PAFIDO-211160 format. One record per residue (C-alpha): x, y, z. Coordinates in Angstrom, 3 decimals, decimal comma, padded with zeros to 6 digits, always signed. Each point is the difference from the previous one (the first is absolute). Example, Ala and Ser with C-alpha at 12.3 -4.5 7.8 and 13.67 -1.06 7.14 Angstrom:
<pts>
u=+012,300; v=-004,500; w=+007,800
u=+001,370; v=+003,440; w=-000,660
</pts>
This chain:
<pts>
u=+115,126; v=-050,986; w=+024,937
u=+000,540; v=-003,682; w=+000,216
u=-003,113; v=-002,141; w=+000,344
u=-000,058; v=-003,168; w=+002,000
u=-001,999; v=-002,950; w=-001,225
u=-001,747; v=-002,122; w=+002,621
u=+000,055; v=-003,675; w=-000,743
u=-002,312; v=-002,377; w=+001,875
u=+001,427; v=-003,197; w=+001,192
u=-001,597; v=-003,143; w=-001,500
u=-001,836; v=-000,780; w=+003,266
u=-001,461; v=+003,507; w=+000,207
u=-001,094; v=-000,098; w=-003,665
u=-001,773; v=-003,321; w=+000,614
u=-001,876; v=+001,359; w=+003,031
u=-001,078; v=+003,047; w=-001,984
u=-001,349; v=-002,141; w=-002,850
u=-001,985; v=-002,116; w=+002,515
u=-001,541; v=+003,124; w=+001,546
u=-001,015; v=+001,329; w=-003,402
u=-001,430; v=-003,408; w=-000,922
u=-002,105; v=-000,219; w=+003,140
u=-001,341; v=+003,478; w=-000,549
u=-000,998; v=-000,935; w=-003,544
u=-001,832; v=-003,097; w=+001,214
u=-001,934; v=+002,007; w=+002,604
u=-000,953; v=+002,659; w=-002,548
u=-001,060; v=-002,663; w=-002,484
u=-002,141; v=-001,831; w=+002,566
u=-001,695; v=+003,221; w=+001,033
u=-000,777; v=+000,793; w=-003,611
u=-001,430; v=-003,466; w=-000,631
u=-002,170; v=+000,256; w=+003,119
u=-001,363; v=+003,330; w=-001,197
u=-000,855; v=-001,472; w=-003,397
u=-001,717; v=-003,021; w=+001,568
u=-001,971; v=+002,186; w=+002,386
u=-001,284; v=+002,054; w=-002,921
u=-000,633; v=-002,754; w=-002,520
u=-001,073; v=-002,737; w=+002,477
u=+000,597; v=-002,803; w=-002,489
u=-000,713; v=-002,607; w=+002,660
u=-003,673; v=+001,014; w=-000,108
u=-000,137; v=-001,175; w=-003,589
u=+001,626; v=-003,357; w=+000,655
u=-002,304; v=-002,889; w=+000,853
u=+001,728; v=-003,010; w=+001,447
u=-001,422; v=-003,313; w=-001,135
u=-002,152; v=-001,808; w=+002,539
u=+001,634; v=-003,124; w=+001,283
u=-002,476; v=-002,860; w=+000,229
u=+000,301; v=-003,578; w=+001,080
u=+000,329; v=-001,155; w=-003,594
u=-000,216; v=-003,781; w=-000,382
u=-000,552; v=-000,345; w=+003,776
u=-003,219; v=+002,018; w=-000,054
u=-002,185; v=-003,017; w=-000,713
u=+001,528; v=-002,029; w=+002,834
u=-000,311; v=+002,923; w=+002,448
u=-003,593; v=+000,846; w=-000,854
u=-002,448; v=-000,077; w=+002,932
u=-003,588; v=-000,716; w=-000,965
u=-001,635; v=-000,342; w=+003,421
u=+000,424; v=+001,232; w=+003,588
u=-001,644; v=-001,771; w=+002,939
u=-000,064; v=+000,658; w=+003,748
u=-000,495; v=-002,548; w=+002,787
u=-000,256; v=+000,246; w=+003,776
u=-002,874; v=+002,504; w=+000,267
u=-003,770; v=-000,160; w=-000,656
u=-000,977; v=-000,180; w=-003,705
u=-001,255; v=+003,589; w=-000,277
u=+003,237; v=+001,360; w=+001,439
u=+002,075; v=-002,412; w=-002,066
u=-001,651; v=+001,406; w=-003,132
u=+000,784; v=+003,571; w=+001,107
u=+003,639; v=-000,796; w=+000,722
u=+000,398; v=-001,899; w=-003,268
u=-001,408; v=+002,957; w=-001,930
u=+002,392; v=+002,378; w=+001,782
u=+002,956; v=-002,202; w=-000,985
u=-001,134; v=-000,762; w=-003,561
u=+001,190; v=+003,117; w=-001,807
u=+001,994; v=-001,169; w=-002,989
u=-001,526; v=-003,461; w=-000,247
u=+000,545; v=-001,284; w=-003,515
u=+003,482; v=+001,502; w=-000,164
u=+003,433; v=-001,245; w=+001,035
u=+000,857; v=+000,165; w=+003,699
u=+003,638; v=-000,033; w=+000,986
u=+001,200; v=-002,486; w=+002,618
u=-000,229; v=+002,592; w=+002,814
u=-003,377; v=+001,458; w=-000,982
u=-002,107; v=-002,298; w=+002,252
u=+002,078; v=+001,026; w=+003,035
u=-000,426; v=+003,664; w=-000,874
u=-003,763; v=-000,411; w=-000,228
u=-000,133; v=-001,901; w=+003,282
u=+001,679; v=+002,970; w=+001,719
u=-002,459; v=+002,359; w=-001,703
u=-002,934; v=-001,994; w=+001,407
u=+001,473; v=+000,190; w=+003,512
u=+000,353; v=+003,765; w=-000,316
u=-003,525; v=+000,455; w=-001,347
u=-001,779; v=-002,312; w=+002,465
u=+001,330; v=+000,511; w=+003,566
u=-002,136; v=-002,879; w=+001,302
u=+002,279; v=-002,437; w=-001,806
u=+002,790; v=-001,536; w=+002,047
u=+001,764; v=-001,761; w=-002,851
u=-000,366; v=-000,562; w=-003,744
u=+002,010; v=-002,806; w=-001,605
u=+000,127; v=-000,320; w=-003,802
u=+000,258; v=-003,235; w=-001,938
u=+000,272; v=-000,486; w=-003,743
u=-000,976; v=-002,729; w=-002,432
u=+002,132; v=+000,479; w=-003,096
u=-001,844; v=-002,628; w=-001,993
u=-003,427; v=+001,199; w=+001,108
u=+000,984; v=+003,667; w=-000,472
u=-001,575; v=+000,724; w=+003,388
u=+001,146; v=+001,971; w=+003,041
u=-001,536; v=-000,987; w=+003,345
u=+000,164; v=+002,143; w=+003,141
u=-000,517; v=-001,527; w=+003,439
u=-001,379; v=+002,781; w=+002,219
u=+000,166; v=-000,263; w=+003,796
u=-002,167; v=+002,476; w=+001,965
u=+001,334; v=+001,601; w=+003,183
u=-000,838; v=-001,705; w=+003,253
u=-002,139; v=+002,139; w=+002,317
u=+000,479; v=+000,017; w=+003,766
u=-002,922; v=+002,298; w=+000,819
u=-002,820; v=+002,104; w=-001,410
u=+000,585; v=+003,757; w=+000,303
u=-002,966; v=+002,364; w=-000,522
u=+001,111; v=+003,269; w=-001,635
u=-001,813; v=+003,075; w=-001,295
u=+000,138; v=-001,239; w=-003,579
u=-001,455; v=-003,402; w=+000,877
u=+001,861; v=-003,060; w=+001,216
u=+003,695; v=-000,722; w=-000,049
u=+001,950; v=-002,949; w=+001,287
u=+003,103; v=-000,303; w=+002,125
u=+002,533; v=-002,222; w=-001,727
u=+002,123; v=-002,428; w=+001,945
u=+003,003; v=+002,281; w=-000,616
u=-001,755; v=+002,996; w=+001,585
u=-001,020; v=+001,805; w=-003,198
u=-003,542; v=+001,160; w=-000,705
u=-001,556; v=-000,913; w=-003,332
u=-003,364; v=+000,086; w=-001,736
u=-001,204; v=-003,100; w=-001,800
u=-003,073; v=-001,429; w=-001,692
u=-002,105; v=-001,906; w=+002,500
u=+000,313; v=-003,108; w=-002,165
u=+003,709; v=-000,430; w=+000,757
u=-000,045; v=+000,549; w=+003,777
u=-001,512; v=-002,528; w=+002,386
u=-001,219; v=+002,670; w=+002,428
u=-002,234; v=-002,320; w=+002,023
u=+001,616; v=-000,665; w=+003,346
u=+002,598; v=+002,753; w=-000,294
u=+000,302; v=+002,378; w=+002,967
u=-000,887; v=+003,648; w=-000,431
u=+002,495; v=+002,830; w=+000,454
u=-001,279; v=+003,421; w=+001,081
u=+002,784; v=+002,444; w=-000,795
u=-001,737; v=+002,996; w=+001,584
u=+002,615; v=+002,720; w=+000,503
u=+002,928; v=-002,219; w=-000,968
u=+002,596; v=+002,222; w=-001,758
u=-000,553; v=+000,080; w=-003,751
u=+002,666; v=-002,043; w=-001,727
u=+001,127; v=-001,496; w=+003,306
u=+001,721; v=-003,377; w=+000,122
u=-002,442; v=-002,870; w=+000,563
u=+002,533; v=-002,802; w=-000,293
u=+000,059; v=-000,633; w=+003,770
u=-003,803; v=-000,100; w=+000,079
u=-000,031; v=-002,573; w=-002,800
u=+002,435; v=-002,081; w=+002,046
u=-002,236; v=+000,296; w=+003,073
u=-003,072; v=-001,065; w=-001,989
u=+001,831; v=-002,995; w=-001,413
u=+001,323; v=-001,141; w=+003,392
u=-003,206; v=+000,683; w=+001,933
u=-002,039; v=-001,889; w=-002,579
u=+001,993; v=-003,204; w=+000,420
u=-001,814; v=-002,897; w=+001,634
u=+000,249; v=+000,164; w=+003,791
u=+001,709; v=+003,391; w=+000,038
u=-002,937; v=+001,670; w=+001,807
u=-003,075; v=-001,202; w=+001,910
u=-002,139; v=+000,566; w=-003,096
u=+000,187; v=+001,374; w=-003,508
u=+000,854; v=+003,720; w=-000,467
u=-002,839; v=+001,920; w=-001,657
u=+001,418; v=+003,513; w=-000,233
u=+003,017; v=+002,215; w=+000,575
u=-000,715; v=+003,672; w=+000,730
u=+002,608; v=+002,741; w=+000,228
u=-000,133; v=+002,149; w=+003,143
u=+001,593; v=+003,354; w=-000,798
u=+000,244; v=+001,007; w=+003,683
u=+001,970; v=-003,097; w=+000,885
u=+001,720; v=-000,278; w=-003,365
u=-000,827; v=-003,657; w=+000,048
u=-002,534; v=-002,640; w=-000,940
u=-003,021; v=-001,512; w=+001,682
u=-000,870; v=-003,563; w=-000,972
u=-003,548; v=-001,357; w=+000,309
u=-000,412; v=-003,780; w=+000,158
u=-002,933; v=-002,123; w=-001,044
u=-000,919; v=-000,960; w=+003,597
u=-000,180; v=+003,635; w=+001,140
u=+003,538; v=+000,184; w=+001,379
u=+001,681; v=+003,373; w=-000,485
u=+003,764; v=+000,446; w=-000,222
u=+001,591; v=+003,425; w=+000,438
u=+003,032; v=-001,025; w=-001,990
u=+001,876; v=+003,265; w=-000,284
u=+002,596; v=+000,279; w=-002,757
u=+000,167; v=-002,906; w=-002,426
u=+003,372; v=-001,159; w=+001,270
u=+001,364; v=-002,784; w=+002,222
u=-002,757; v=-002,084; w=-001,555
u=+001,336; v=-003,492; w=+000,683
u=+001,105; v=+000,947; w=+003,517
u=-003,362; v=+001,592; w=+000,833
u=-001,942; v=-002,984; w=-001,291
u=+002,168; v=-002,440; w=+001,927
u=-000,240; v=+001,923; w=+003,277
u=-003,754; v=+000,535; w=-000,417
u=-000,547; v=-003,735; w=-000,369
u=+001,965; v=-000,578; w=+003,209
u=-002,105; v=+002,564; w=+001,878
u=-003,248; v=-001,491; w=-001,274
u=+001,152; v=-003,513; w=+000,889
u=+000,720; v=+001,142; w=+003,583
u=-003,447; v=+001,602; w=+000,208
u=-001,812; v=-002,937; w=-001,568
u=-003,557; v=-000,325; w=+001,312
u=+000,066; v=+003,374; w=+001,741
u=-000,591; v=+002,201; w=-003,028
u=-003,370; v=+000,255; w=-001,705
u=-000,338; v=+000,266; w=-003,736
u=+000,312; v=+003,517; w=-001,234
u=+002,818; v=+001,084; w=+002,319
u=+002,403; v=+002,848; w=-000,748
u=+003,777; v=-000,355; w=-000,179
u=+002,251; v=+003,039; w=-000,047
u=+003,397; v=-000,572; w=-001,644
u=+000,969; v=+003,648; w=-000,429
u=+002,527; v=-000,254; w=+002,849
u=+001,567; v=-003,236; w=-001,162
u=+003,468; v=+001,553; w=-000,200
u=-000,289; v=+000,782; w=+003,724
u=-000,710; v=-003,674; w=+000,661
u=-003,737; v=+000,406; w=+000,598
u=-003,141; v=-001,492; w=-001,554
u=-003,201; v=+001,089; w=+001,723
u=-003,035; v=-002,272; w=-000,234
u=-003,448; v=+000,870; w=+001,304
u=-003,527; v=-001,380; w=-000,491
</pts>
């Protein structure tokens, strides 16, 4: 019986060799991975620590100071930012620590770092948050920031005297107070109202705010919206009624969107 020999063309032989080669590589890699997983040589290798070398002396920070807050709080903030004093600080380290102070102390509005390379000192300028109102809470006293956020703060950094009081009552927990902060800011401007606002109380039934003024006037404000328009129209109404309203009148602005402001003694 005559046998036939099969000869592969050169292109076919080349493809076969490539397939065999790839298979060998895969098998070899799998074997190496198994050996590494068993021996774990990387656990025995300690990479050298990379230091600042000759720059270490120039980058060394020997003192941290804080300005912009009362001395006792400045000392606390400086201590919180002083970890690693006596060692080299990289060029971005002061910025990193400024962000850490902001995260740790919510009553801070801004922290700006400065560095004296010759004096080996880092100085932080701390700016406390501005408070628009005092807000009594179960845990004590909080403050309403000008951006509508609530924050707690040491009494030494908030000038609470003269700030209006906000009674949240049944205001939804976590609700947005940004519009209220805007109302407080606008209503507190000189000449905005007949007298200075003393308090803002939330009325859950009306889902709005009641504003008490220093002269006894009471404003049923409703929702804290249309603030500039309400203030402007209220001034017009009061100007028309000049001399006919006693102190301590009541103005109802809850129906402002219907074009009505009701004023009664």
